[in-house]
C-alpha positions, 0 to 999 in steps of 0.5 A: 277088426285088425287096424294095425296098418292104420295104426302104423300110418298114424305113428309114422306120420306123426313121429316128426311133426312139431307139437301135437299132430292131432288136437282134441279141440275140434270136438270141444266147445272151445272152438266155434263152427266156422263152416257148416254145410247142410244137405249139400247137393251139387250137380254138373248139368244132369250129373250129381257130384255131391249127395246130401253133405252135412258137416261142421268145420271148426275154426282155427283147425285143419280139416283134411278131405280124403277119398279116391279120385273123382269122389267129390273132394275138390268139388266140395272144397270149391263150394265153400268159396263158390269157385264152382259158380264159374262152371257153366251148367252147375247148380247147388241145393242145400246150404253152406254157411260161413259162420252164420252167413249163407254164402249162396244167398243172392245178396252175398258179394262173391268178391268179398266172400273170396277175400274171406275164403282164399284158395291155394291150387294144386299147381302153383300159379304165380302171376308173370310179375315180380315177387312183390307184385304177386303178393301186392296184387290182391290188396291193390285190387281192393284199393290199397295204393299206399306204398308203405302199407303195401310193403308192410302187407307183402313183408308180413305175408311172406313171413307168414308163408315162411319164404321171406328170408329166401326172397327178401333181397329179390322182391323185384325179381320174377316170381317165375324164377322161383322153385316149385316149392317156393312158388307154392309158398308165394301163392300162399303168401298171395292168399294171406295178403287179402287177410282171409279167415279161411284157406282152402288147399287143393292138394297143395303139395302133390307136385312137390319134392319131399323137402318142399312138401315138408315145408308146406306141411310145417307151414300149414301147422303154423297157419292153423293158429290163426286160420281155418284150413281145409285141405284136399289130399290123396296122401294118407300120411299127410292127412295124418300129419297135418289135420285135426279132423278128417272127412272121408268122401266116396262116390260123392257121399260123406262116409265118415267125419271125425278127429283124425286120430280116431278116424285112422285108428278106429274108423266106424265104417268099413269103407273108411277102413278099406280106404285108409289101409289101401284095399282100394283107391 
């Protein structure tokens, strides 16, 4: 089996990344399982989109979901914080656990769940409000009214999302005046402001220029020290650069899951090899 294309992909992708691009921690007992799905099936009306997905995602790590368009990556991502609930006619079987809690239990408060499991979308979607009000929105909704506390949350979140120095002197300006890359980092700050445990990212850099993409990737690398991150990406080099583990989806099935370096260098499945070496998708 000739895997030189995927070896070059790993070598090229990780060359300039700060620190080790692939950690061995997700496969070790040091990190507990943060998210687990067991025999997860998902349906849009009569059409089945996910087939028997069983996976364990480690805490404080980055897991990339790769695969061709329409293979179920984004659908799977949205099952983790029940965003699919808002789509009429959908249903799910199987179980999704956040730590030891089944998130589809009827007693689960979905609002509280989405505070724990934040989401950053493909297209940046700042509110038509000031930069400050965008970040303070979530904390205000949860009942925080104290001005000093809100200011502390906003500053902390903007610093965590690596945009504080760029906006600290214009917090009362419209968020819509920011560049695309800045808007996406602002949306990440807005997610961080609710103090989540998990951050879901659906192709967060697909619409950005290379410089902004690099900033987002550097940010992901730093955020995994505190958060569990699951990212959908079509960019193989991006998956190699930012993730600890990678899951390859194809036609609604989980074909292969493992440490990113192992999956890219020596995939077990022929479909995985064909995809990462560009033979399809």
